[in-house]
N, C-alpha and C positions, 0 to 999 in steps of 0.2 A: 628491639625493632620488630621481632617476630610476633609478639603478643599484640601490639597495636595494629600491625598489618592484618593479622587474623581477624581482629575485631572489625576492621574496615571491610574486609572481604565478606564476613558474615553479615554485616549491615547491608551491603550492596545486594546480596542475594536473598535478603529477608523479605517476607511478604509485606511487612509494615512499610518498608522503604518503597516498594513498588506501588503500594496504595497511595502513599503521599505524593509520589510523582504523578500518578494517574489523576488524583484530585487537582493537582496544580495544572495539569494539561487541560482538564475540563473547565476549570475556572478561567484559564487563559482564553478558551474559546467563548465562554460566556461573556467575558469582558469585551471582546471584539464585537459580539452580537449586540451588547448594550450600546456601543458607540454608533450603531445604526439608528438610535433614538437620540438625536442631538440635544433636545431639551433636557431629557433625563441625565444624559452624560454631562452636560454643562452644569447642571445643578449639583452633581456629586463628583466633580472633577478631582478634588483632593483625595477623596476616598478611593476612587478608581486608580489613581496614580500610585497610591500606597500599596494597594493590592497587587497592581502590576509589578511594582518593584519587588515585593515579596516573592512573587512567582519567578521573576528573573533570577533572584538570588537562590531560590530553590533549585533552579536548573543549573546555576553555576556550582552550587554545592554538589549536585549529582555528578557533574563533570569532574570535579576535583576528587570526589570519593572514588569514582570509577577508574580514573587514571592512576590514583594512588594504589588501588587494588591490584593493578598490573605491575607494581614495583617489584623488582628493579627493572624489568623490561617494560617500562611505561609506554613505549612506542607501540606496543601491541594493541593499545586502545584504538589506534587509528586503522587497524586491520579490518575492523568491522564498518561496513558502509553506514549502518544506522548511527554509530558513534560519530562518524564524520558529519552526518546530517545534524545531529544534536549540537556538535561543536560550531558548525556554521550558523545555526540559529542563534547561539549565544553571541558569536562575533558580530552578527548583523546589528545587534542592539548597542554596540559600542562604536559603531562607525559614525563619523561626523556627517549628519544628514540635515539638510536645510528643510525649512517648512514646506517648500515646493514639492518635496519628495515624501510628504506625510502619507500619501496613498500607498507608496511602496512599502513604508514601514508597517502600515496596516496589513498589507498582503503578507509580509514576513511574519507578523504576529499570528495571522490566521493559519500559517504553515505550522505553527506549534502544535496544532491539533493532530498533525501527522505523527507526532510522537506517540500517540495512542497505538499506532501500529507496532511500536517497539514495546509498549507496556503490555499489550495483549498478544500473546504468542499465536493464538488462533488467527488473528488478523494478519500476522506475519506470514503464516502459511498461505493464506489467500492471495496476498500480494506477490509472494514468491511464485505461486502457481500461475498468476496472471502474467508475470514477466516471462516465465518459462514457456507459456503458451503462445507468446507473441510470434515466434517464427512459424509455428504450425498455423496460427490464425492468419498469418500473412498469405499462406497458400489458399486457405479457405476463402479469404476476402478476394483473392485473385479469381478464384472460381466463381464467386458471387458477382464480381464485376463483369466477367465474361457472360454470365447469365443475364445480367441487367442490360449489357450492350446488345446481345443478340435479340432479346425480347423488345428492347427499346427500338431497334431498327425496324423490326416487324410491326410494332405498334405505330410507329411514325408513318409507315407506308399505308397501313390499313385504316387507322383512326384519325389521322391528322385533319382531314377535311371535315369530318363529322364533329370532332372535339378538338378544336385548335387550342383551347386554353390548356388542356392537359397533355395533348400529344401533337401539338403543332410543330415542334422541333425535337431533335434527338435529345438534347439536354432536358427539355420539359418531360419527354417520355420517360427518361431514366429516373427523374425526380418523382414522377407520378408512380412509377413502378416501385420505388423505394417506399412510398406511402402504402402501396398495395402489400408489400412485404411485411409492414408493421400491422397489417389487418385492420387498418383504420380507413373507413369510408370507401373501401374498394367496391362494395355492391353498387354504389351510386355511379362509379365509373363504368361498371359493366352494364347497368341498365341504360345509361346514356348511349352506349353502342347498340344495345338490343333494340331500343325503340327509336333512336335518332334524337339529335339535340333539339329538334323542334317540338318534341313531345315529352322529353324528360331531361332534367339537369340544367337547362339554360333559362329557367324562369327569371325574368327581369334582365336577361342579357341576350334577348332575341336578335339584336343587331350583330352579335358575334357568330351566331349560327347561320352561316351563309350557304353551306352545302350539306344540309342534313341527309343522312343515309343510315338506314337500319342495318345492323350486322347480326343476324340471328345466331351465327356460330361463334360470336365473341365470348360466350361463357367458356368454351374450350380453351381459349387463350388465357383468360384470367384464372380459371380453376387450375390449369396446369402450372401457371406461374406461382400461384399460392402454394401448391403442393411442393414445387421444387425450391422456391425461394424461402418461404416461411417455415416449411417443415423440415426438409432434408438438410438444408444449410444450417439451420438452427440446431438440429440434432448433431451435426458435425461439430459445431462450436462447443456444444455441451460435452461431447465426447472428448474433445481436445482439453477442455478445462478439467474434466474428471481425471484424465491421465496426468495432467500437470499437477493436480492436487496430490495425487498419489506420490509422484516424484518428489514434490516439495516436502511432504510428510516424511518420506524416507530419509531425505537429506537432513531434516531437523532431528530425526532420531539418531542419525549418524553423528551429527554435531554434539548431541547430548552424550553419546557414548564416548566420543573423543574427550569431552570435558571431564567425564567421570574417570576415564582411564588416566588422564593427566593428573587429576586429583589423587588417584590411587598411587601413581608414580611418586608424586610429591610426598605422600604419606609414608611410602616405603623408604624414600630417602631420609625422611625425618626419623623414622624408626631405626634405620641403620646407623645414623649418627648417634642416636640415644644409646643404642646397643654398644657402639664403640666407646662412648663415654663411660658406660657402666663397666665394660671390660677393663678400660684403663683404670677406673677406680678400684676394681677388684685386684688388678695387678699391683697397684700402689698399696692397697691394704695387705696383700700377701707379702709384698716386700717389707712392709713395716713390721708384720708379724714375725717374719724371718729374722729381721734385725733384733727385735725384742727377744726372740728365743735365743739367738746367738749371744746377746748381752747377758741373758740369764745363765747360760751355760758357762760363760767366762767367769761369772761371779762364783 
């Protein structure tokens, strides 16, 4: 049993196996994309079904090989979250689904592309870093919401009469400030306040510009918000992501060290067993030689 098991473990860890799985994942994504062209998909339905079946059986084979590689402790396969995800993707294709749920099945099929995260370790690091950064990002987002709320209240008080479309209510003001934070079209908002809606920004919508008023100091408001919202907050997010990337990279190195140490322990146990077998054989040979010598002396 040891020789076939070693072959399976070697196969699962080989680069060829990883490349085959990666090609199957990419082909799965391509098939889902082809289905967005109904005429082409209808013309080649049989071929597409055959390819899809081959891909499914490749994933099933991957599951069987990986769970066999964990023998005799096969349940360790489910200790990895990515393995559970792969297993659920396989199970989803064997569920009895009516035609009415075909869209759900297509969504499941497109999820197979996420298996690339498993096939590419670098992507795993990025995803792990993103998940680790969520708690810290939550505080950054809270700070950002406070900033949006404070500036939104001020903007509503100052600019609502001159620019009711963008700053007429607090929700509109916060939404407009979100656009400013993306650095998209914020000069137009600023110039509308500088010159008044009757002179800038409301061309073709003059009936909405009922109370035009120029705000010469409005650049201070917009520039300060851009500096705080688009620069400082974004830098904070980048800093959090970099820190999380470093942590995720360190964890991956630790996992590799644990795997290597586990393999070393298994090799040591195997060597110990072989040494014991060799010692037992030597003892048996020595006992046989002693018997032969005793028999020779008796003669």
